[in-house]
C-alpha positions in Angstrom: -13.3 -20.8 -3.7 -10.6 -18.8 -4.3 -8.5 -17.2 -1.6 -7.6 -13.4 -1.6 -4.6 -12.5 1.1 -4.8 -9.3 2.9 -2.5 -7.7 5.4 -4.3 -8.3 8.8 -5.6 -8.7 11.5 -9.2 -8.4 11.2 -9.8 -4.2 11.1 -6.8 -3.2 8.8 -7.5 -0.8 6.2 -6.5 -3.3 4.0 -9.4 -5.6 4.9 -11.4 -2.6 4.5 -10.2 -1.8 1.3 -10.6 -5.5 0.0 -14.3 -5.6 1.3 -15.1 -2.9 -0.9 -13.6 -4.0 -3.8 -15.5 -7.6 -3.4 -18.6 -5.6 -3.0 -18.3 -3.5 -6.2 -16.9 -6.3 -8.3 -18.8 -9.3 -7.1 -15.2 -11.4 -7.3 -15.5 -15.1 -5.9 -13.0 -14.3 -3.3 -12.6 -15.7 0.4 -10.4 -13.2 2.3 -7.6 -14.9 4.1 -5.4 -12.7 6.8 -1.6 -12.4 6.8 0.8 -10.5 8.8 3.2 -9.0 6.9 3.8 -7.7 3.2 6.4 -10.4 2.8 4.1 -13.1 4.1 1.4 -12.0 1.3 3.9 -12.3 -1.4 5.4 -16.0 -0.2 1.7 -16.9 0.1 1.2 -16.3 -3.3 4.4 -17.7 -4.7 3.6 -21.0 -2.6 0.0 -21.0 -4.1 -1.7 -20.9 -0.6 -3.7 -18.1 -1.9 -4.9 -17.0 -5.5 -4.7 -13.4 -5.0 -3.4 -10.9 -2.6 -4.3 -7.4 -1.9 -1.3 -4.8 -1.3 -1.0 -1.2 -0.1 1.2 0.7 -2.9 1.3 4.3 -2.0 -0.4 6.8 0.0 -1.1 10.3 -0.9 0.4 11.7 2.2 3.4 9.6 2.9 4.2 8.0 -0.6 5.2 4.6 -1.8 5.1 1.6 0.6 8.4 0.5 -0.3 8.0 -3.0 1.2 5.1 -3.6 -1.7 7.1 -1.9 -4.4 10.2 -4.3 -3.7 8.0 -7.3 -3.7 6.5 -6.4 -7.1 9.8 -7.0 -8.8 9.7 -10.7 -7.9 6.3 -11.8 -9.0 6.5 -14.1 -12.0 3.1 -15.9 -12.8 1.0 -13.0 -11.4 0.3 -9.7 -12.4 -1.5 -6.3 -10.9 -5.1 -7.1 -12.1 -7.0 -4.1 -10.1 -6.4 -1.2 -8.4 -8.4 0.1 -5.4 -8.4 4.0 -3.9 -9.6 3.8 -0.3 -9.8 7.3 1.6 -8.1 6.9 5.1 -9.2 8.6 8.6 -6.9 8.0 11.4 -8.4 8.1 15.0 -7.1 7.7 18.4 -8.2 4.7 20.4 -7.8 3.8 24.1 -8.9 1.3 26.4 -11.0 3.8 28.4 -12.0 7.7 28.1 -9.6 10.3 29.2 -7.9 13.3 28.7 -5.0 13.4 26.0 -2.7 14.2 28.8 -2.7 11.0 30.3 -1.4 9.1 27.1 2.3 8.5 27.3 2.8 5.8 24.8 1.5 5.5 21.0 1.3 2.0 19.1 0.8 2.0 15.3 1.9 1.3 11.8 4.5 3.7 10.8 2.5 4.9 8.0 -0.3 5.8 10.6 2.1 7.6 12.6 3.5 9.5 9.5 0.0 10.7 8.5 -0.8 12.1 11.9 2.4 13.8 13.0 0.8 17.4 13.4 -1.7 16.2 15.6 0.8 14.0 18.0 3.6 17.0 17.8 0.6 19.5 18.9 -1.4 17.2 21.3 1.1 14.3 22.3 4.6 15.5 21.8 6.0 13.9 25.0 4.7 10.5 24.1 7.0 7.7 23.2 6.2 6.2 19.7 6.2 2.2 18.9 5.6 0.7 15.6 3.7 -2.2 15.1 2.9 -4.3 12.0 -0.4 -3.0 11.5 -2.8 -0.4 13.2 -5.2 -3.6 14.1 -2.4 -5.6 15.3 -1.7 -2.6 17.7 -5.4 -2.5 18.6 -5.4 -6.2 19.2 -2.3 -6.1 21.4 -3.6 -3.1 23.5 -6.7 -4.8 24.0 -5.5 -8.1 25.2 -2.9 -6.6 27.1 -0.4 -8.6 24.9 2.5 -5.9 25.2 6.2 -6.2 25.3 8.0 -6.0 28.8 9.8 -3.3 27.5 6.7 -1.3 27.4 6.3 0.0 31.1 3.1 2.3 30.6 -0.1 1.0 32.2 -2.9 0.1 29.3 -5.0 3.0 30.1 -1.8 5.6 29.5 -1.4 3.8 25.7 -3.1 4.9 22.9 -3.5 3.4 19.3 -3.7 5.3 16.0 -5.9 3.7 13.4 -9.4 3.5 11.7 -12.8 4.1 13.6 -14.0 0.6 12.9 -11.1 -0.9 15.4 -13.1 0.7 18.3 -15.8 -1.8 17.3 -14.0 -4.7 16.5 -11.6 -4.5 19.5 -13.7 -2.9 22.1 -11.7 0.4 22.4 -12.9 3.7 23.3 -12.7 6.3 20.6 -10.6 9.4 22.1 -10.2 11.6 19.2 -11.6 11.3 15.5 -9.7 12.3 12.3 -6.0 12.9 13.8 -4.6 12.6 10.4 -3.1 15.9 9.2 -4.7 16.3 6.1 -8.2 15.3 5.0 -7.1 14.1 1.4 -5.6 11.0 2.8 -6.1 8.5 0.3 -4.3 4.7 0.2 -3.8 3.1 -3.4 -4.2 -0.8 -3.3 -3.1 -3.2 -5.9 -4.8 -6.8 -6.4 -2.1 -9.2 -7.5 -3.7 -12.2 -9.3 -3.6 -14.3 -12.6 -7.1 -12.7 -13.5 -6.8 -11.4 -17.1 -8.3 -7.9 -17.6 -10.1 -6.8 -21.1 -8.5 -3.8 -22.8 -10.8 -0.5 -22.6 -10.2 2.8 -22.9 -9.8 3.6 -19.0 -6.7 1.3 -17.9 -3.3 1.9 -16.5 -0.4 -0.2 -17.1 2.6 -0.5 -14.7 6.3 -1.4 -15.4 9.6 -1.6 -14.1 12.6 -0.6 -15.9 16.1 0.3 -16.0 18.4 2.9 -18.0 21.8 2.6 -18.9 23.6 3.9 -16.1 26.8 5.6 -17.7 24.8 7.0 -20.8 23.9 10.8 -20.1 20.3 11.3 -20.6 19.3 7.6 -21.0 16.4 8.0 -18.7 15.2 10.9 -20.7 15.6 8.8 -23.8 13.2 6.2 -22.3 10.8 8.4 -20.9 10.9 10.5 -24.6 9.3 7.2 -26.1 6.1 7.8 -24.2 5.5 11.3 -24.7 6.3 10.8 -28.7 3.3 8.7 -28.8 1.2 10.9 -26.5 1.2 8.3 -23.5 0.5 10.0 -20.1 2.8 9.0 -17.3 0.6 9.0 -14.0 3.6 7.9 -11.8 7.4 7.3 -11.9 9.5 6.2 -8.8 13.1 5.2 -8.1 14.2 2.3 -6.0 17.4 0.9 -5.3 18.4 -2.0 -7.2 20.0 -3.3 -4.4 22.9 -4.8 -6.4 25.2 -1.6 -6.5 25.3 1.7 -5.2 24.0 4.3 -7.6 21.9 1.7 -9.6 18.1 2.1 -9.8 14.7 0.6 -10.9 12.3 2.8 -12.2 8.7 2.2 -11.4 6.2 3.5 -14.1 2.5 3.7 -14.4 0.9 4.8 -17.4 -2.3 5.4 -19.0 -3.4 2.5 -21.4 -3.6 -1.3 -21.6 -0.5 -3.2 -22.9 -2.3 -4.9 -25.6 -3.8 -1.5 -27.4 -1.6 0.6 -29.3 -0.1 3.2 -29.1 1.1 1.7 -25.9 1.9 -1.8 -27.1 4.4 -0.3 -29.5 6.0 1.8 -26.7 6.4 -0.9 -24.4 8.2 -2.9 -27.1 10.4 0.0 -27.7 11.1 0.5 -23.9 11.7 -2.8 -23.7 14.1 -3.2 -26.7 16.2 0.0 -25.2 16.2 -0.8 -21.5 18.9 -2.9 -19.7 16.2 -4.3 -17.8 12.4 -4.4 -18.5 9.4 -5.9 -16.4 5.7 -5.8 -17.3 3.6 -5.7 -13.9 0.1 -5.7 -15.1 -2.6 -3.7 -17.0 -5.5 -3.2 -14.8 -9.2 -0.8 -14.9 -8.2 2.8 -13.7 -9.9 3.1 -10.2 -12.1 6.2 -9.1 -13.1 7.4 -5.8 -16.7 7.0 -5.3 
């Protein structure tokens, strides 16, 4: 059976999103956990797994930049599916007790950022400690596998993560729904060699650059999409990491790369952009 990597350990939102995708698609994949986004892409390149699922953006905090940067380097694989997964952050602890007992919070940076207002209102004196994932933080608290620099007692420590972590790691649900906004959704990509058939409800992702010293060059590139009525659903810049002031533009648009008018549009963009990379065309996800 094919293997699909996800950001572990057991209990992460990535695992839950992957489980949802596998149920809905009946895809023949066996989940395999990895402990960082870089590990996921390395495993894909080394062919330790056939596909990986990565978080790409959150509706509150925006892009997951590690994932975006790694997409630049995929060669034999492409985006073959997108998944939209609702996120609800909760406050978990070893035992019940008042919030005033909590002196330290462990979690992934995205989970912390999504719960800023709650932390400032109810736990403004608590020290923040970033962990590779929400599940890794829960696992560390349960197993008391904490760094010596963290001097708090286990009962003074809380984890921000999903509700299922309480069941997975035997923690107490101290406070439910601590994320600042209800409309908290994370978008995931499945990266694989699977081919997707053209349909009316597809998206395409690409990376391109504009001519740095030509005024209006980015506008000229984007106008190619507008001229053919192609809707852009996302555009985001990332540093090229070669020279200051040089950027890569990540673009999502509606349509499949094999269908016109997008097929012709992409050919024009590829011809005019100094750098162009197609990342994939895939069915457009919807929230159930």
